[in-house]
C-alpha positions in Angstrom: -0.2 0.0 -0.1 1.0 3.5 -0.9 0.1 7.1 -0.2 -3.4 7.9 -0.2 -5.6 10.9 -0.2 -8.9 10.3 1.7 -11.8 12.2 0.4 -15.2 13.2 1.7 -17.9 13.7 -1.1 -15.8 13.4 -4.0 -16.5 14.1 -7.8 -14.2 12.3 -10.6 -14.1 13.1 -14.1 -12.3 11.6 -17.1 -12.5 13.1 -20.2 -11.5 11.3 -23.2 -9.9 11.9 -26.6 -12.9 11.2 -28.5 -14.5 14.3 -26.7 -16.7 12.1 -24.4 -16.4 12.1 -20.5 -17.4 9.6 -17.7 -18.0 10.8 -14.3 -18.2 9.1 -10.8 -19.4 10.7 -7.4 -19.3 9.1 -4.2 -20.1 10.0 -0.6 -16.9 9.1 0.5 -13.7 8.1 -1.5 -10.1 7.5 -1.3 -7.2 8.1 -4.0 -4.6 5.4 -4.2 -1.6 7.4 -5.3 0.5 4.0 -6.2 -2.4 2.3 -8.0 -3.8 5.3 -9.5 -7.2 4.5 -8.4 -10.2 5.9 -6.8 -12.4 3.6 -4.5 -15.8 5.1 -3.4 -18.7 4.4 -1.4 -22.3 5.5 -2.2 -21.0 5.7 -5.7 -23.1 6.8 -9.0 -21.4 6.6 -12.5 -22.6 8.8 -15.0 -21.6 7.1 -18.6 -21.5 9.8 -21.3 -19.7 8.0 -24.2 -20.8 6.2 -27.4 -23.6 3.5 -27.0 -23.6 4.0 -23.4 -24.5 7.8 -23.0 -27.1 8.5 -21.0 -26.4 5.3 -18.5 -26.2 5.9 -14.8 -24.9 2.8 -12.6 -25.6 3.3 -8.8 -23.3 1.0 -6.7 -22.6 0.7 -2.9 -19.1 0.3 -3.7 -16.7 1.1 -6.9 -13.2 1.3 -7.7 -12.0 3.1 -10.9 -8.4 2.1 -11.9 -7.3 4.8 -14.1 -4.1 2.6 -15.8 -6.8 0.3 -17.0 -9.7 2.6 -17.7 -11.9 0.4 -15.8 -14.5 0.7 -13.2 -15.1 -2.4 -10.7 -18.2 -2.7 -9.0 -17.7 -5.7 -6.3 -20.9 -5.5 -4.9 -23.2 -5.1 -7.9 -25.2 -2.2 -9.0 -28.2 -1.0 -10.5 -28.1 0.6 -14.1 -30.5 3.0 -15.7 -30.6 4.4 -19.1 -32.4 7.5 -20.1 -33.7 5.5 -23.3 -36.0 3.0 -20.8 -34.0 0.2 -20.2 -32.6 -0.7 -16.7 -30.6 -3.6 -15.2 -30.0 -5.0 -11.9 -26.3 -6.6 -11.9 -24.1 -8.7 -9.6 -20.4 -7.7 -9.4 -19.3 -6.1 -12.5 -16.6 -4.5 -14.6 -17.0 -1.7 -16.9 -13.9 -1.5 -19.3 -13.8 1.9 -21.1 -10.7 1.0 -23.1 -12.3 -2.3 -24.4 -15.7 -0.9 -24.4 -17.0 -3.8 -22.4 -19.3 -4.5 -19.5 -18.7 -7.8 -18.0 -20.8 -9.8 -15.3 -20.0 -13.3 -14.4 -22.7 -13.6 -11.9 -26.6 -13.0 -12.3 -27.9 -9.8 -14.3 -31.5 -8.7 -15.1 -31.9 -6.2 -18.2 -35.4 -4.7 -18.7 -36.9 -2.3 -21.2 -39.9 -1.2 -23.0 -41.7 -4.5 -23.5 -39.0 -6.9 -22.4 -37.0 -8.3 -19.6 -34.2 -11.1 -19.6 -32.5 -13.0 -16.8 -29.2 -15.0 -16.9 -25.8 -15.1 -16.0 -22.5 -14.3 -17.7 -23.6 -11.0 -19.4 -20.9 -9.7 -21.4 -21.9 -6.3 -23.5 -19.2 -5.1 -25.9 -20.9 -1.8 -26.7 -18.0 -1.2 -29.4 -19.2 -4.2 -31.8 -22.7 -3.9 -30.8 -23.0 -7.2 -29.3 -24.7 -8.7 -26.0 -24.3 -12.2 -24.7 -25.8 -13.7 -21.9 -25.4 -17.6 -20.8 -28.8 -19.2 -19.7 -31.0 -16.4 -20.6 -34.6 -16.5 -19.5 -36.9 -13.8 -21.5 -40.0 -12.4 -21.0 -41.8 -10.1 -23.6 -44.6 -7.7 -22.5 -46.9 -6.8 -24.9 -47.8 -3.1 -25.3 -51.7 -2.2 -23.8 -53.7 -2.0 -26.8 -54.9 1.5 -27.9 -58.6 1.4 -27.5 -60.3 4.6 -28.7 -62.9 6.3 -26.5 -66.3 6.9 -27.3 
């Protein structure tokens, strides 16, 4: 272990070469100088790049490794996207460099009209591909529009 900076409420922003950025807020955080990482509790990660733009991940604990460009969510998280989809994820890793989200355990995704539950979720938003082992899907038909009168 090396030097660390203990922070109360914290906000960390990462600006990418492509002009996008990501942000992490935490109720309390520690910056580990030797590891080049911020670990926080009561965390919200705001995702603002590419296909994940507009998503937020809320987690009890997160660690952002700046050298690897990855956020580890060891206690899982809740992800919400302004487009209407959401996910409840067991421990997960967001890898900004590889443009992937990997959840080796249980995951549930839902959106307008569907929900999928399974395990070993791998989302490569760079390639536009999502895979999941043993998925169970449910399609929720939209309510029929009935004219009044």
